[in-house]
C-alpha positions in Angstrom: 0.1 0.0 0.2 1.2 3.5 -0.8 1.4 6.1 2.0 0.9 9.6 1.2 0.9 13.0 3.6 -0.2 16.6 3.2 1.6 19.5 2.6 0.8 22.7 4.5 1.1 26.5 3.2 3.5 27.9 0.6 6.1 28.8 2.9 6.7 25.4 4.5 6.0 23.4 1.4 9.7 22.8 0.2 11.0 21.9 3.8 7.8 19.6 4.4 8.4 17.8 1.0 11.9 17.5 1.7 11.5 16.0 5.1 8.6 13.7 3.3 10.7 12.0 0.8 13.6 11.5 3.5 10.9 9.8 5.8 9.8 7.4 3.0 6.4 8.7 1.9 5.2 7.9 -1.6 3.3 11.2 -2.1 2.4 14.6 -0.9 -1.2 16.3 -1.5 -2.4 19.9 -1.1 -5.9 20.8 -0.3 -8.0 24.0 -1.3 -9.5 25.4 1.6 -8.4 29.0 2.3 -5.3 29.3 -0.2 -4.3 28.2 -3.6 -3.6 24.2 -3.8 -1.0 24.3 -6.9 1.5 27.0 -5.6 3.0 24.7 -2.8 3.3 22.0 -5.2 5.7 24.3 -7.6 8.0 25.0 -4.7 8.0 21.4 -3.5 8.5 20.2 -7.0 12.6 21.2 -7.1 13.1 20.3 -3.7 12.2 16.4 -4.2 13.2 13.9 -6.9 10.7 10.9 -5.9 7.5 11.9 -4.4 4.1 12.0 -6.3 2.7 15.6 -5.9 -1.0 16.4 -6.4 -4.1 18.2 -5.3 -6.3 16.7 -2.9 -8.7 18.2 -4.0 -8.7 21.5 -6.2 -12.2 22.9 -6.7 -12.9 22.0 -10.4 -16.2 23.8 -11.0 -14.6 27.2 -9.9 -12.6 26.9 -12.8 -12.3 26.5 -16.6 -11.2 23.3 -18.0 -8.8 24.7 -20.4 -7.3 27.1 -18.0 -6.6 24.2 -15.6 -5.5 22.3 -18.3 -2.5 24.5 -18.8 -1.6 24.7 -15.0 -1.8 20.8 -14.8 0.3 20.5 -17.8 2.7 22.9 -16.5 3.2 20.9 -13.3 3.3 17.8 -15.3 6.1 18.9 -17.2 8.0 20.6 -14.4 7.7 17.7 -12.0 9.2 15.0 -14.5 5.7 13.4 -14.6 5.1 13.2 -11.0 2.0 15.4 -10.7 -1.5 14.1 -10.0 -4.4 16.3 -10.5 -7.1 15.6 -7.7 -10.6 17.2 -8.3 -13.6 18.1 -6.4 -17.0 19.6 -7.2 -17.6 21.4 -4.0 -21.4 22.2 -3.2 -23.7 24.6 -5.2 -23.4 27.5 -2.6 -19.7 27.8 -2.8 -19.5 27.4 -6.5 -22.4 29.9 -7.2 -21.9 32.4 -4.4 -18.2 32.4 -3.4 -16.8 31.7 -6.8 -19.7 33.1 -8.9 -19.5 30.2 -11.5 -22.3 28.3 -13.1 -23.7 25.2 -11.3 -25.3 22.2 -13.3 -26.0 18.7 -12.3 -22.7 18.0 -10.5 -21.7 14.6 -11.5 -22.7 15.1 -15.2 -20.7 18.6 -15.1 -17.6 17.2 -13.5 -17.6 14.4 -16.2 -17.6 16.9 -18.9 -15.0 18.9 -17.1 -12.5 16.1 -17.4 -13.3 15.3 -20.9 -12.9 18.9 -22.0 -9.3 19.1 -20.2 -8.4 16.1 -22.0 -9.4 17.4 -25.3 -7.1 20.1 -24.8 -4.2 18.1 -23.8 -5.1 15.8 -26.9 -5.2 18.5 -29.1 -1.7 19.8 -28.1 0.0 16.6 -28.0 -1.4 15.4 -31.4 -1.6 18.8 -33.1 -5.4 18.4 -33.7 -8.0 21.2 -33.8 -9.6 21.9 -30.5 -13.3 21.0 -30.9 -14.9 20.2 -27.5 -18.6 20.8 -27.4 -20.8 19.7 -24.4 -23.6 20.7 -22.3 -21.7 22.9 -19.9 -18.2 23.8 -21.8 -17.3 24.7 -25.2 -13.7 25.0 -26.4 -13.0 25.6 -30.3 -10.2 27.8 -30.4 -6.5 27.0 -30.0 -4.2 28.9 -32.3 -0.7 27.4 -32.4 0.8 30.2 -30.6 -1.0 29.2 -27.5 -0.1 25.4 -27.7 2.3 24.6 -24.9 5.7 23.1 -25.8 5.9 19.3 -26.2 7.3 17.2 -23.2 7.6 13.3 -23.0 5.6 12.5 -19.6 1.9 12.6 -21.1 -1.2 14.0 -19.3 -1.3 13.8 -15.5 -3.3 11.3 -13.7 -6.8 12.8 -12.7 -8.3 11.6 -9.4 -11.9 12.7 -8.6 -13.5 12.9 -5.0 -17.2 12.1 -4.0 -19.4 10.4 -2.0 -22.7 9.6 -3.8 -23.1 6.9 -6.5 -23.4 9.4 -9.5 -20.1 11.3 -9.1 -18.4 7.8 -8.1 -19.4 6.4 -11.4 -18.2 9.4 -13.3 -14.9 9.1 -11.7 -14.8 5.4 -12.9 -15.5 6.3 -16.2 -13.4 9.4 -16.9 -10.6 9.4 -14.0 -7.6 7.4 -13.0 -8.3 7.4 -9.5 -10.9 8.3 -6.8 -10.5 10.0 -3.3 -12.8 8.7 -0.7 -14.5 11.3 1.5 -13.3 11.4 5.2 -16.8 10.8 5.7 -17.1 7.2 4.6 -16.8 3.9 6.2 -15.3 0.4 4.8 -19.0 -0.6 4.4 -19.8 2.2 2.2 -16.7 1.7 0.2 -17.5 -2.2 -0.3 -21.4 -1.6 -0.9 -21.3 1.7 -3.0 -17.7 3.0 -3.8 -16.4 0.2 -5.6 -19.3 -1.2 -7.2 -20.0 2.3 -8.7 -16.4 2.9 -9.6 -16.6 -0.7 -11.5 -19.8 0.3 -13.3 -18.1 3.5 -14.4 -15.0 1.5 -15.8 -17.4 -0.8 -17.4 -18.8 2.2 -19.4 -15.4 3.1 -20.4 -14.3 -0.3 -21.7 -12.0 -0.6 -18.9 -11.4 -2.5 -15.4 -9.9 -1.2 -12.0 -6.6 -2.3 -13.0 -4.3 0.6 -12.3 -7.0 2.6 -10.6 -6.3 4.4 -7.5 -8.6 4.2 -4.6 -7.1 6.8 -1.9 -8.3 6.5 1.7 -7.5 8.5 4.7 -9.6 10.9 7.1 -9.9 10.1 10.7 -7.0 8.5 12.5 -6.3 8.9 16.0 -2.9 7.7 17.2 0.1 8.7 19.2 0.3 9.3 23.0 -2.8 8.7 25.2 -3.2 12.4 25.2 -3.0 12.9 21.5 -5.5 10.2 21.1 -7.9 11.7 23.4 -7.6 15.1 21.4 -7.8 13.5 18.1 -11.0 11.6 19.0 -12.6 15.0 20.3 -11.6 16.3 17.0 -13.2 13.4 15.1 -16.4 13.6 16.9 -16.7 17.4 15.8 -15.6 16.6 12.3 -18.0 13.7 12.0 -21.0 15.7 13.3 -20.3 18.6 11.0 -20.2 16.0 8.1 -23.2 14.2 9.2 -25.2 17.5 9.4 -24.9 17.8 5.5 -28.1 16.3 4.0 -25.9 15.5 0.8 -24.0 12.7 3.0 -26.9 11.4 4.8 -27.0 8.2 3.0 -23.9 7.1 4.9 -25.3 7.3 8.1 -28.6 5.5 6.8 -26.5 2.5 5.7 -25.5 1.9 9.0 -29.1 2.6 10.5 -28.1 6.4 12.0 -30.5 8.4 9.7 -32.0 9.8 12.9 -28.8 11.2 13.9 -28.4 12.8 10.8 -31.6 14.5 11.1 -30.9 15.6 14.4 -27.5 16.8 13.5 -29.0 19.0 10.7 -31.4 20.7 12.8 -28.9 21.7 15.7 -26.5 22.8 12.7 -29.3 25.2 11.6 -29.1 26.4 15.3 -25.4 26.7 15.5 -25.6 24.4 18.3 -22.0 22.7 17.4 -20.8 21.7 20.6 -24.2 19.8 21.4 -23.6 18.3 17.8 -20.3 16.8 18.6 -21.7 15.0 22.0 -24.2 13.0 19.7 -21.4 10.9 18.0 -20.9 8.1 20.5 -17.9 5.8 20.4 -19.5 3.3 17.9 -19.8 6.0 15.3 -16.3 7.0 16.0 -15.0 3.6 15.4 -17.2 3.1 12.4 -16.0 6.4 10.6 -12.1 6.2 11.9 -9.2 4.3 13.4 -8.3 4.9 17.2 -5.3 2.9 17.9 -1.7 2.9 19.5 1.0 3.5 17.0 2.2 -0.4 17.2 -1.5 -1.3 16.4 -2.0 1.2 13.6 -0.8 -1.1 10.8 -2.8 -3.8 11.7 -5.8 -1.6 12.0 -5.3 -0.2 8.5 -4.8 -3.5 6.9 -8.4 -4.8 8.7 -10.1 -1.9 7.6 -8.6 -0.9 4.0 -6.4 -3.8 2.9 -8.6 -5.2 0.1 -10.3 -1.8 -0.5 -7.7 0.9 -1.2 -4.1 1.6 -2.8 -3.2 4.6 -1.3 -3.6 5.7 2.2 -3.1 9.4 3.2 -1.6 9.7 6.8 0.1 12.5 9.0 2.0 11.5 12.0 1.2 12.6 15.4 3.2 15.5 16.8 5.0 13.4 19.3 6.5 11.4 16.7 10.3 11.5 15.9 11.4 11.2 12.1 12.4 7.5 12.6 9.1 6.7 14.4 7.3 8.3 11.2 9.9 6.5 8.9 9.1 3.0 10.8 5.1 3.8 10.7 5.4 4.4 6.8 7.3 1.5 6.1 5.0 -1.1 8.2 1.8 0.2 6.2 3.7 0.0 2.8 4.4 -3.4 3.6 0.8 -4.1 3.7 -0.4 -5.8 0.4 -3.3 -3.2 -0.4 -6.0 -3.4 -2.7 -5.5 -5.5 -6.1 -7.6 -5.7 -9.2 -8.7 -9.2 -7.7 -9.8 -7.8 -4.4 -11.5 -5.0 -5.9 -13.6 -7.2 -8.4 -14.5 -9.3 -5.4 -16.1 -6.0 -3.6 -17.7 -4.9 -6.6 -19.4 -8.3 -7.1 -23.0 -8.3 -6.3 -24.1 -9.9 -3.1 -27.2 -12.1 -2.8 
């Protein structure tokens, strides 16, 4: 199993990436919350030689497909083929009110967004006219002066993030990998995520071979104090995600639909502390991993060994560089998902 970490801001990205490569990480991701996700990768790239670097995630629907195709192409060339483009749709309020961009049917729009980017890359690589016309995007102009210089690394790998079956099928059809949302469980991955990905791959005439499934999310490990504090944060985050109606189906799968209804009602009243108190130990254990450092690899294997190819995990603050390296090596020694185990998980159950 591959093990990745996360990069912080622009100022610390080069130092973090250098340390991560020395510790044995396979890759590092940046997210888009309150800063640009691409700039840290630009400074991390020359500080490393082996790490895969990517976004987890950049907000696709806040951008133009061709504008993002240029950025991704630059990072792929600059990194020598080590860049991965992770994309998410965000939700309607953010796209229309924060970014002032159009919103359609998110899964269909995201699928078309990826196809539009791929059309630009194909046009640049093959010298063919850009002629993409869809429901949401239309790109039909690419004069030679605006074609980037050729490079030998090909287009970057694209990973999409999602929860619902529609977005997950779209990822299987047009992407090279999938980010499981933090608000997920092994049962949801087994019963919804992998079957939907497999269906998308079938639509594209492909299989899940060489397709990445990335998990991460809620992990509490380290000293007793660090575990206690991490579990407290997990309760708050689980309650926040659980209050979102779009994620209600995950709770309902486990028989906790009423919990979601109550969390939504409290969120509308800004009663956040009360929300976290509703997330009991069973819910925490279902959504996350709570384990002492020595037990963590076994828990990862039990939870994700046949379901995921990559794990995103950041060490506790108390870990030394040696402890971090040992943790990474122990998890990398786990087999991880294979086409055979993914096919078994995607098979219908009686």
